[in-house]
N, C-alpha and C positions, 0 to 999 in steps of 0.2 A: 790223340786229341790236341787241338791247338788253342792256346790261351793268348789273347792280345791284351796288353796293359797299355792304356793311354794315361800317362802320368802328367798331371797338370802343373808339375813343378820339377825343377832340376835340383831343388834343395833336398838334401838327405836328412829329413826330420821326421815328424810324426807320420805324415802321409806315406812316405816311402817305407817306414818301419812296419806300418799296418799292411801295406801291400806285400811286403816280403813275408809276413806271417801267412798270408793267404797263398802266396806262391810256393811256400814250403809244402803245402798240402797238394800241390800239383807238380812237384819236382820231377816226376816221371813223364810229364807231358812236354810238348813243344811250346816254348814261351817266347813271345816277341814283345818288344816295348817300343812305344812312341813316347819320347820325352819332350815335353813342351816347356818353354818355347824353343828349345834347342833344335827340334826337328821341323818346326813351323813358326817362324818369327813374324810372318806376314799376317796382318789383320784383314778381314773381309772388307772390301770396298763398298759393299752394298749396291753394286752395279746391276745385280740381278741377271747377269749374263748366263749364269749356270742354269737358272730357271727358264728364262725366256729364249735363249739361243742354244743351250746345251752345255753340259758340264765342261766340255773341252774348250769352251770359250772363256772360262774363268782365267783371270790373269795369273793365278797361282796353280793352274792345272797340273803342271809338271811335278809339283810338290804334293798336291792333294791326291792325285790319282794313285800313286803307290800306296798311300795310306788307306785308300778305299779298298784296294786289292787285299791289304792285310785284314781289313774288317770282313771282307767277303770270305776269307780263308779261315777265320777264327770260329771256334765253337763257343768259347766263353769270351765275352768282351768285358773288360774291367775299366771303368772310368773312375779315376782317383784324383782328388784335388783337395788342397787345403782351402779353408774359407778365407777369402780376402774381401774385407769390407762388406760382409754379409752375403757374399755370393762366391761363385767359383773363380778360379784364377783367370787372368786375362788370356793366358795361353790356351786353357781349356775352352773358353768362350770362343776364341778365334777358330779353333779346330771345329767346334760344333757349328758355328756360323757357315763354314765352308761346305757343310753337308746339307744345307737347306733344301737343295734340289732332290734329295733322297727321301724327303718326308712323304708320308702316305698320301698327302694331298697333291703331291707333284709326281715324282717318278720313283716309287719305292723299289728298292733292290730286293728281289725275291729271296736272296740268300739270308737276309736279315730275319726272315720269319722262322728260321730254323736255329736260332741262337738263344743263349742264356746270357743275361746281363748282370753285372754286379757294380753297384755304385759305392765308392768308399769316400767318406768325407771326414776331415779332422779340423778341429778349431781350438784355439786357445780360449775362446769364450763362446759367444752366441753365433748362430748362423748355420749350424749343421742341418737342421730341419729344412730350411728354405733352399739350401744348396743341394741337398739330396733330392728334393722335389724337382728342381730345375733339371738335374741330370737324368733322373728317371723319366721325366716328360720327354726329353730329347730321345732317349732310347726307345720309348714307346712309339713315338711318331716316326721313328726310323723303321718300325715294324717288329722290334724285338718283343716277343710275346711274354717272356718270363723274366722279371727283373728283381734282383735282391738288392738289399742295401745294408751298409754297416757304417755307422757314424760314431765318432769319439770326440768328446769335449775334454781336453786335458787341463784346461785352466793354466796353460803354460804357453809363452810366446816362443820359447826356444827348447832345444833338447828333443827327445823323442820318447815314445811310449815306455822304453826301457827304464826311464827315470820315474815313470808314473806309478803311483802307489797301488794302482789296480791292475798292474801288468799281467798277473796270473789270471785274473778275471777276463781280461781281453783275450788272452790265448785260448781260454776255454770257449769263449763266445765265437771266436774265429773258427775253431774246430767244429762247433755245432752248426754254424752257418755253412761251412764247406760241405758237410754231410748232405744238407738240403740241396745245395747247388749241384752236387754230383748226381743226386737222384733225378733232378730235373734234366740234366744233360743226358741221362740214359733214356728218359722218356719225354721227349720234347713234343709239345703240342701247342697249337694256337688257340688262345682263349676267346671267350665270347666278346670281350671288349675290343680286342684287336679286329676280329671279324666284323663287328658292328661299324667301326670307323672305316675299315677298308671298303665295305659295301656303301657307306655314306659317300665316300670320296669317289667311288666308282660311278655313282649316279651323277655327281657333278662333272665327271669327265665326259659323259655322254653328250653334254652340251658345253664342253669346256671352253674357256676363254683363251687358253694358252695352247697354241697349235703344237708346240714342242712336247708338252705333256700328253695331249690327246693322241698324237702320233705314236708315242711310246706305249700307251695303254693298248692302242689298236694293234701294234706290232707284237705285243706280248699275248694278244688274244684275250685279254682280261675283260674287254667289253663284249665278248662273245661267249662268255661262260667259263673260260679257263680261270684258274686261280693260282696265286703265287705260293700257296701253302697246301 
């Protein structure tokens, strides 16, 4: 099994510590990491080339495409970020912005329908709930059918969970969450909500405004009854 971690910070603090706890539970599996902003320092220009003309027309395609290949190969995708000013890190946001063309409404990648997601968020104060929702929404619209989340508020600006008074509780929570994730990885299925949104966007593609998207759906055979799951 392959695990891909997209880490929204290069700082080795709370977020990295929680990620490492989860990865200890997958130590016998193949693990890859994308560390932001180290591996992607470019922000999305908002040019919409990826949507209107094709993902290879993105100014940062040479950096993004290898990352997409890693997403395709992974069984478990972990998005992990500290909370910065009430939201995810700028590096994580830039990464997600570059994947806009892969959303269900545009050109979903069929491999995403066979994955499990995990969102990890940490904060020194508020913002865990809002940040978790943002990342879960992104994974959902990328087609990931089962998404778990784990958030921790440490009330500390520095240090890591090792200094946190509830560290033993955190370890137990991580183990329980991992058991659920592994069960989902063994029995993957697409839920009603994902199917509903897929079918909704399928109807919009039949009379779609964007030729690049419509051609993609036609080529996949999705407008003629085939399904990506």
